[in-house]
ZARO-741071 format. One record per residue (C-alpha): residue number from 1; x, y, z. Coordinates in steps of 0.05 Angstrom, whole numbers, plus 5000, padded with zeros to 4 digits. Layout:
<recs>
+-----+------+------+------+
| num |   c1 |   c2 |   c3 |
+-----+------+------+------+
| NUM |    X |    Y |    Z |
...
+-----+------+------+------+
</recs>
This chain:
<recs>
+-----+------+------+------+
| num |   c1 |   c2 |   c3 |
+-----+------+------+------+
|   1 | 3370 | 6506 | 1983 |
|   2 | 3352 | 6566 | 2007 |
|   3 | 3285 | 6575 | 2060 |
|   4 | 3256 | 6629 | 2082 |
|   5 | 3245 | 6615 | 2149 |
|   6 | 3192 | 6651 | 2199 |
|   7 | 3192 | 6661 | 2270 |
|   8 | 3149 | 6673 | 2341 |
|   9 | 3147 | 6683 | 2405 |
|  10 | 3085 | 6664 | 2450 |
|  11 | 3048 | 6676 | 2507 |
|  12 | 3093 | 6698 | 2573 |
|  13 | 3172 | 6724 | 2552 |
|  14 | 3220 | 6695 | 2593 |
|  15 | 3294 | 6700 | 2590 |
|  16 | 3331 | 6671 | 2538 |
|  17 | 3279 | 6675 | 2477 |
|  18 | 3328 | 6738 | 2442 |
|  19 | 3383 | 6674 | 2445 |
|  20 | 3336 | 6635 | 2412 |
|  21 | 3325 | 6686 | 2352 |
|  22 | 3396 | 6708 | 2346 |
|  23 | 3432 | 6633 | 2334 |
|  24 | 3364 | 6610 | 2283 |
|  25 | 3376 | 6677 | 2244 |
|  26 | 3460 | 6666 | 2250 |
|  27 | 3451 | 6585 | 2233 |
|  28 | 3400 | 6598 | 2169 |
|  29 | 3438 | 6657 | 2151 |
|  30 | 3503 | 6619 | 2145 |
|  31 | 3461 | 6583 | 2101 |
|  32 | 3434 | 6626 | 2045 |
|  33 | 3362 | 6620 | 2090 |
|  34 | 3321 | 6681 | 2096 |
|  35 | 3291 | 6697 | 2160 |
|  36 | 3228 | 6723 | 2167 |
|  37 | 3213 | 6757 | 2245 |
|  38 | 3138 | 6755 | 2262 |
|  39 | 3119 | 6805 | 2315 |
|  40 | 3068 | 6797 | 2385 |
|  41 | 3069 | 6723 | 2366 |
|  42 | 3014 | 6688 | 2334 |
|  43 | 2977 | 6757 | 2329 |
|  44 | 3024 | 6775 | 2277 |
|  45 | 2994 | 6726 | 2233 |
|  46 | 2927 | 6738 | 2259 |
|  47 | 2919 | 6805 | 2260 |
|  48 | 2954 | 6827 | 2205 |
|  49 | 2930 | 6862 | 2139 |
|  50 | 2990 | 6852 | 2082 |
|  51 | 2954 | 6893 | 2044 |
|  52 | 2958 | 6956 | 2085 |
|  53 | 3032 | 6978 | 2094 |
|  54 | 3019 | 6998 | 2157 |
|  55 | 2995 | 6937 | 2193 |
|  56 | 3056 | 6892 | 2142 |
|  57 | 3113 | 6946 | 2193 |
|  58 | 3074 | 6934 | 2245 |
|  59 | 3079 | 6860 | 2250 |
|  60 | 3133 | 6823 | 2203 |
|  61 | 3205 | 6838 | 2200 |
|  62 | 3252 | 6812 | 2164 |
|  63 | 3318 | 6796 | 2206 |
|  64 | 3389 | 6790 | 2195 |
|  65 | 3456 | 6788 | 2235 |
|  66 | 3463 | 6856 | 2234 |
|  67 | 3389 | 6871 | 2286 |
|  68 | 3409 | 6805 | 2315 |
|  69 | 3474 | 6820 | 2327 |
|  70 | 3468 | 6832 | 2399 |
|  71 | 3395 | 6809 | 2427 |
|  72 | 3422 | 6762 | 2462 |
|  73 | 3454 | 6810 | 2522 |
|  74 | 3379 | 6819 | 2540 |
|  75 | 3320 | 6782 | 2564 |
|  76 | 3259 | 6783 | 2534 |
|  77 | 3239 | 6781 | 2464 |
|  78 | 3260 | 6833 | 2411 |
|  79 | 3196 | 6807 | 2373 |
|  80 | 3150 | 6814 | 2428 |
|  81 | 3097 | 6767 | 2448 |
|  82 | 3018 | 6768 | 2460 |
|  83 | 2978 | 6708 | 2495 |
|  84 | 2931 | 6713 | 2424 |
|  85 | 2911 | 6642 | 2399 |
|  86 | 2898 | 6634 | 2334 |
|  87 | 2830 | 6585 | 2342 |
|  88 | 2808 | 6634 | 2404 |
|  89 | 2804 | 6719 | 2381 |
|  90 | 2771 | 6756 | 2419 |
|  91 | 2758 | 6809 | 2379 |
|  92 | 2763 | 6811 | 2297 |
|  93 | 2816 | 6869 | 2270 |
|  94 | 2784 | 6925 | 2246 |
|  95 | 2797 | 6900 | 2169 |
|  96 | 2761 | 6842 | 2180 |
|  97 | 2685 | 6826 | 2165 |
|  98 | 2648 | 6761 | 2218 |
|  99 | 2622 | 6744 | 2150 |
| 100 | 2651 | 6671 | 2132 |
| 101 | 2697 | 6677 | 2190 |
| 102 | 2700 | 6607 | 2233 |
| 103 | 2674 | 6604 | 2308 |
| 104 | 2699 | 6566 | 2358 |
| 105 | 2641 | 6568 | 2408 |
| 106 | 2640 | 6646 | 2432 |
| 107 | 2713 | 6650 | 2397 |
| 108 | 2729 | 6660 | 2333 |
| 109 | 2779 | 6626 | 2289 |
| 110 | 2826 | 6664 | 2249 |
| 111 | 2871 | 6600 | 2239 |
| 112 | 2862 | 6592 | 2169 |
| 113 | 2867 | 6667 | 2159 |
| 114 | 2937 | 6663 | 2201 |
| 115 | 2963 | 6609 | 2148 |
| 116 | 2939 | 6648 | 2081 |
| 117 | 2986 | 6706 | 2118 |
| 118 | 3047 | 6652 | 2109 |
| 119 | 3037 | 6629 | 2050 |
| 120 | 3028 | 6715 | 2021 |
| 121 | 3096 | 6713 | 2055 |
| 122 | 3129 | 6655 | 2021 |
| 123 | 3147 | 6626 | 2089 |
| 124 | 3160 | 6552 | 2073 |
| 125 | 3172 | 6544 | 2160 |
| 126 | 3155 | 6573 | 2211 |
| 127 | 3188 | 6563 | 2285 |
| 128 | 3146 | 6577 | 2336 |
| 129 | 3171 | 6585 | 2401 |
| 130 | 3124 | 6585 | 2469 |
| 131 | 3092 | 6539 | 2514 |
| 132 | 3044 | 6500 | 2519 |
| 133 | 2992 | 6547 | 2498 |
| 134 | 3029 | 6567 | 2435 |
| 135 | 3051 | 6496 | 2417 |
| 136 | 2979 | 6476 | 2417 |
| 137 | 2972 | 6505 | 2362 |
| 138 | 3021 | 6477 | 2320 |
| 139 | 2988 | 6417 | 2299 |
| 140 | 2936 | 6449 | 2272 |
| 141 | 2974 | 6503 | 2227 |
| 142 | 3017 | 6423 | 2200 |
| 143 | 2947 | 6394 | 2189 |
| 144 | 2940 | 6459 | 2144 |
| 145 | 3003 | 6451 | 2104 |
| 146 | 3054 | 6498 | 2137 |
| 147 | 3121 | 6459 | 2164 |
| 148 | 3125 | 6474 | 2239 |
| 149 | 3180 | 6470 | 2280 |
| 150 | 3171 | 6481 | 2366 |
| 151 | 3212 | 6506 | 2419 |
| 152 | 3199 | 6496 | 2494 |
| 153 | 3200 | 6555 | 2531 |
| 154 | 3171 | 6570 | 2600 |
| 155 | 3181 | 6577 | 2661 |
| 156 | 3118 | 6530 | 2695 |
| 157 | 3170 | 6468 | 2651 |
| 158 | 3106 | 6437 | 2637 |
| 159 | 3105 | 6427 | 2559 |
| 160 | 3093 | 6353 | 2542 |
| 161 | 3147 | 6309 | 2510 |
| 162 | 3214 | 6349 | 2544 |
| 163 | 3231 | 6353 | 2600 |
| 164 | 3264 | 6420 | 2604 |
| 165 | 3234 | 6499 | 2576 |
| 166 | 3270 | 6545 | 2570 |
| 167 | 3261 | 6604 | 2622 |
| 168 | 3265 | 6540 | 2684 |
| 169 | 3323 | 6556 | 2710 |
| 170 | 3335 | 6628 | 2706 |
| 171 | 3260 | 6622 | 2742 |
| 172 | 3281 | 6572 | 2802 |
| 173 | 3337 | 6622 | 2809 |
| 174 | 3302 | 6679 | 2813 |
| 175 | 3260 | 6647 | 2866 |
| 176 | 3318 | 6614 | 2898 |
| 177 | 3350 | 6677 | 2911 |
| 178 | 3284 | 6720 | 2945 |
| 179 | 3264 | 6664 | 2984 |
| 180 | 3332 | 6655 | 3015 |
| 181 | 3334 | 6737 | 3025 |
| 182 | 3267 | 6746 | 3051 |
| 183 | 3288 | 6695 | 3106 |
| 184 | 3321 | 6756 | 3138 |
| 185 | 3258 | 6796 | 3141 |
| 186 | 3211 | 6745 | 3155 |
| 187 | 3254 | 6707 | 3219 |
| 188 | 3271 | 6791 | 3251 |
| 189 | 3181 | 6786 | 3243 |
| 190 | 3178 | 6715 | 3272 |
| 191 | 3131 | 6701 | 3214 |
| 192 | 3100 | 6659 | 3163 |
| 193 | 3131 | 6675 | 3098 |
| 194 | 3089 | 6658 | 3045 |
| 195 | 3109 | 6650 | 2966 |
| 196 | 3064 | 6654 | 2913 |
| 197 | 3097 | 6632 | 2842 |
| 198 | 3060 | 6617 | 2776 |
| 199 | 3028 | 6554 | 2754 |
| 200 | 2969 | 6531 | 2740 |
| 201 | 2962 | 6461 | 2740 |
| 202 | 3030 | 6443 | 2743 |
| 203 | 3074 | 6441 | 2798 |
| 204 | 3144 | 6445 | 2785 |
| 205 | 3168 | 6510 | 2783 |
| 206 | 3146 | 6516 | 2864 |
| 207 | 3167 | 6443 | 2873 |
| 208 | 3236 | 6466 | 2848 |
| 209 | 3235 | 6526 | 2880 |
| 210 | 3224 | 6496 | 2947 |
| 211 | 3275 | 6429 | 2933 |
| 212 | 3323 | 6483 | 2926 |
| 213 | 3313 | 6519 | 2979 |
| 214 | 3286 | 6460 | 3028 |
| 215 | 3211 | 6484 | 3048 |
| 216 | 3153 | 6457 | 3042 |
| 217 | 3113 | 6463 | 2981 |
| 218 | 3035 | 6453 | 2956 |
| 219 | 3021 | 6440 | 2881 |
| 220 | 2958 | 6441 | 2834 |
| 221 | 2979 | 6367 | 2829 |
| 222 | 2948 | 6346 | 2904 |
| 223 | 2898 | 6381 | 2955 |
| 224 | 2930 | 6389 | 3015 |
| 225 | 2891 | 6380 | 3086 |
| 226 | 2900 | 6459 | 3110 |
| 227 | 2894 | 6435 | 3179 |
| 228 | 2947 | 6385 | 3168 |
| 229 | 2981 | 6436 | 3128 |
| 230 | 2979 | 6489 | 3187 |
| 231 | 2997 | 6432 | 3237 |
| 232 | 3065 | 6425 | 3196 |
| 233 | 3077 | 6498 | 3193 |
| 234 | 3063 | 6518 | 3263 |
| 235 | 3111 | 6456 | 3285 |
| 236 | 3163 | 6480 | 3236 |
| 237 | 3163 | 6555 | 3264 |
| 238 | 3168 | 6522 | 3341 |
| 239 | 3230 | 6480 | 3319 |
| 240 | 3265 | 6537 | 3286 |
| 241 | 3309 | 6588 | 3324 |
| 242 | 3289 | 6648 | 3290 |
| 243 | 3210 | 6627 | 3305 |
| 244 | 3189 | 6624 | 3228 |
| 245 | 3173 | 6578 | 3175 |
| 246 | 3166 | 6593 | 3092 |
| 247 | 3123 | 6564 | 3050 |
| 248 | 3119 | 6559 | 2972 |
| 249 | 3057 | 6563 | 2928 |
| 250 | 3030 | 6547 | 2858 |
| 251 | 2977 | 6592 | 2834 |
| 252 | 2932 | 6536 | 2821 |
| 253 | 2963 | 6489 | 2894 |
| 254 | 2887 | 6486 | 2930 |
| 255 | 2871 | 6451 | 2997 |
| 256 | 2803 | 6404 | 3008 |
| 257 | 2754 | 6443 | 3006 |
| 258 | 2780 | 6510 | 2983 |
| 259 | 2740 | 6533 | 2927 |
| 260 | 2774 | 6598 | 2890 |
| 261 | 2731 | 6650 | 2867 |
| 262 | 2758 | 6662 | 2799 |
| 263 | 2758 | 6733 | 2775 |
| 264 | 2762 | 6737 | 2708 |
| 265 | 2790 | 6715 | 2632 |
| 266 | 2859 | 6731 | 2614 |
| 267 | 2889 | 6736 | 2538 |
| 268 | 2895 | 6656 | 2534 |
| 269 | 2817 | 6650 | 2556 |
| 270 | 2841 | 6624 | 2617 |
| 271 | 2805 | 6645 | 2686 |
| 272 | 2842 | 6671 | 2734 |
| 273 | 2848 | 6658 | 2811 |
| 274 | 2845 | 6694 | 2869 |
| 275 | 2925 | 6693 | 2901 |
| 276 | 2923 | 6621 | 2937 |
| 277 | 2977 | 6654 | 2990 |
| 278 | 2933 | 6719 | 3007 |
| 279 | 2871 | 6664 | 3024 |
| 280 | 2930 | 6627 | 3067 |
| 281 | 2955 | 6692 | 3099 |
| 282 | 2871 | 6699 | 3119 |
| 283 | 2870 | 6615 | 3148 |
| 284 | 2940 | 6631 | 3193 |
| 285 | 2908 | 6696 | 3219 |
| 286 | 2843 | 6657 | 3236 |
| 287 | 2864 | 6601 | 3259 |
| 288 | 2937 | 6604 | 3286 |
| 289 | 2924 | 6679 | 3307 |
| 290 | 2985 | 6697 | 3276 |
| 291 | 3018 | 6741 | 3220 |
| 292 | 3032 | 6728 | 3155 |
| 293 | 3085 | 6756 | 3096 |
| 294 | 3043 | 6740 | 3027 |
| 295 | 3094 | 6752 | 2963 |
| 296 | 3081 | 6750 | 2891 |
| 297 | 3149 | 6721 | 2860 |
| 298 | 3119 | 6719 | 2787 |
| 299 | 3140 | 6770 | 2737 |
| 300 | 3204 | 6787 | 2773 |
| 301 | 3222 | 6708 | 2758 |
| 302 | 3217 | 6715 | 2685 |
| 303 | 3251 | 6787 | 2672 |
| 304 | 3313 | 6803 | 2668 |
| 305 | 3368 | 6774 | 2638 |
| 306 | 3372 | 6696 | 2622 |
| 307 | 3421 | 6644 | 2672 |
| 308 | 3470 | 6604 | 2641 |
| 309 | 3434 | 6537 | 2630 |
| 310 | 3379 | 6582 | 2592 |
| 311 | 3426 | 6612 | 2546 |
| 312 | 3455 | 6539 | 2533 |
| 313 | 3393 | 6515 | 2518 |
| 314 | 3369 | 6570 | 2486 |
| 315 | 3430 | 6572 | 2438 |
| 316 | 3419 | 6493 | 2430 |
| 317 | 3355 | 6489 | 2406 |
| 318 | 3350 | 6551 | 2362 |
| 319 | 3407 | 6510 | 2319 |
| 320 | 3375 | 6439 | 2328 |
| 321 | 3311 | 6478 | 2300 |
| 322 | 3357 | 6513 | 2240 |
| 323 | 3386 | 6445 | 2235 |
| 324 | 3316 | 6406 | 2229 |
| 325 | 3297 | 6464 | 2172 |
| 326 | 3361 | 6457 | 2135 |
| 327 | 3342 | 6371 | 2137 |
| 328 | 3276 | 6386 | 2114 |
| 329 | 3240 | 6363 | 2179 |
| 330 | 3175 | 6390 | 2207 |
| 331 | 3126 | 6376 | 2243 |
| 332 | 3171 | 6356 | 2310 |
| 333 | 3203 | 6393 | 2368 |
| 334 | 3261 | 6416 | 2403 |
| 335 | 3265 | 6377 | 2460 |
| 336 | 3306 | 6346 | 2522 |
| 337 | 3294 | 6268 | 2537 |
| 338 | 3341 | 6232 | 2587 |
| 339 | 3381 | 6295 | 2589 |
| 340 | 3397 | 6287 | 2515 |
| 341 | 3378 | 6345 | 2457 |
| 342 | 3323 | 6309 | 2412 |
| 343 | 3277 | 6325 | 2371 |
| 344 | 3208 | 6306 | 2394 |
| 345 | 3131 | 6298 | 2367 |
| 346 | 3097 | 6368 | 2377 |
| 347 | 3044 | 6361 | 2435 |
| 348 | 2979 | 6333 | 2431 |
| 349 | 2935 | 6402 | 2459 |
| 350 | 2889 | 6356 | 2475 |
| 351 | 2924 | 6325 | 2538 |
| 352 | 2935 | 6387 | 2572 |
| 353 | 2999 | 6406 | 2597 |
| 354 | 3059 | 6356 | 2628 |
| 355 | 3046 | 6357 | 2714 |
| 356 | 3084 | 6328 | 2772 |
| 357 | 3096 | 6263 | 2773 |
| 358 | 3073 | 6248 | 2860 |
| 359 | 3103 | 6184 | 2877 |
| 360 | 3174 | 6207 | 2850 |
| 361 | 3179 | 6269 | 2867 |
| 362 | 3132 | 6307 | 2917 |
| 363 | 3124 | 6279 | 2986 |
| 364 | 3047 | 6276 | 3008 |
| 365 | 3053 | 6275 | 3078 |
| 366 | 3101 | 6328 | 3095 |
| 367 | 3084 | 6366 | 3034 |
| 368 | 3157 | 6380 | 3015 |
| 369 | 3197 | 6352 | 2949 |
| 370 | 3223 | 6287 | 2961 |
| 371 | 3299 | 6266 | 2966 |
| 372 | 3319 | 6205 | 2957 |
| 373 | 3327 | 6157 | 2912 |
| 374 | 3359 | 6204 | 2849 |
| 375 | 3401 | 6154 | 2827 |
| 376 | 3392 | 6142 | 2750 |
| 377 | 3351 | 6204 | 2738 |
| 378 | 3365 | 6258 | 2683 |
| 379 | 3395 | 6320 | 2706 |
| 380 | 3325 | 6357 | 2719 |
| 381 | 3301 | 6301 | 2760 |
| 382 | 3238 | 6281 | 2719 |
| 383 | 3223 | 6248 | 2645 |
| 384 | 3196 | 6278 | 2590 |
| 385 | 3135 | 6232 | 2591 |
| 386 | 3109 | 6240 | 2655 |
+-----+------+------+------+
</recs>
């Protein structure tokens, strides 16, 4: 039976998104289904005026095998993206009056408008590709009658109910490469090398980058002692023949007593902290009297083409999501659980992102990843329940 499927990509871009889109289009059209691309994430539904042809052309893009044939050869997302959340809109689109629009504290709630647009477009199923922010909206949309299938993507790998999110492998691959290359510069100048990586509440990206490069890390799940951290780094620097030491930090990492001065809200309504690497660089200069090189390994980790793992998972997730539509399933998310592909419940937005299990993955005495007792763990070393 023919179905009309909507698909959107929300939040930050990651490598592999175009592979998802192409696999959905190819699998769906093979089964006589129509696919409608919604541009710029949830904004394509909250800010689209279907009575205005220009607005509709801006946000709504019918997809077929011709216009998606080569999209998987590059990174990013051909549908483009935004960090708009339907229930947390800061400014109404020009065509909409504030009269009668529900409020969510200081935010406008345009979830109802988004659902009405889906209904007017005749979209029966919505495939939403995103991280914990984008997928947090899916349960409320489901409750309003939209059939939703989620696909987890984020280089932070912090979506609940899955062990893997699209973009994670490429981010670690890029971070590992950058850290290893900078050893020559940091070592040549006999400095400390500090690498800041995305991860406000979850430290998976920093932890796994440290794991693969055999260096220390600081993650949001554990506030380190600054005295102990500097002691460990200084000891390592002294004992290294080239007289240098490296450390990777999640952007949300802290040491005990450190209170970051948050700068401003981003488009998702989250406060943006200052660079923890720059703050630590200052502490090293003042306490140890030595210089550091602070590097931001952030947006470059999500740019460019996906590696093999992300291409494999993205293509498979897209096919599984389409199979779910064909089988009439919804209110679920593609996932890896126990190392196996499956459909899992949509994440509960009240629980927040998934976080690192300190007992199994982090050495709180040495500020390093744990390397022992890995037998029996899934390929990504963590379970979906953590």
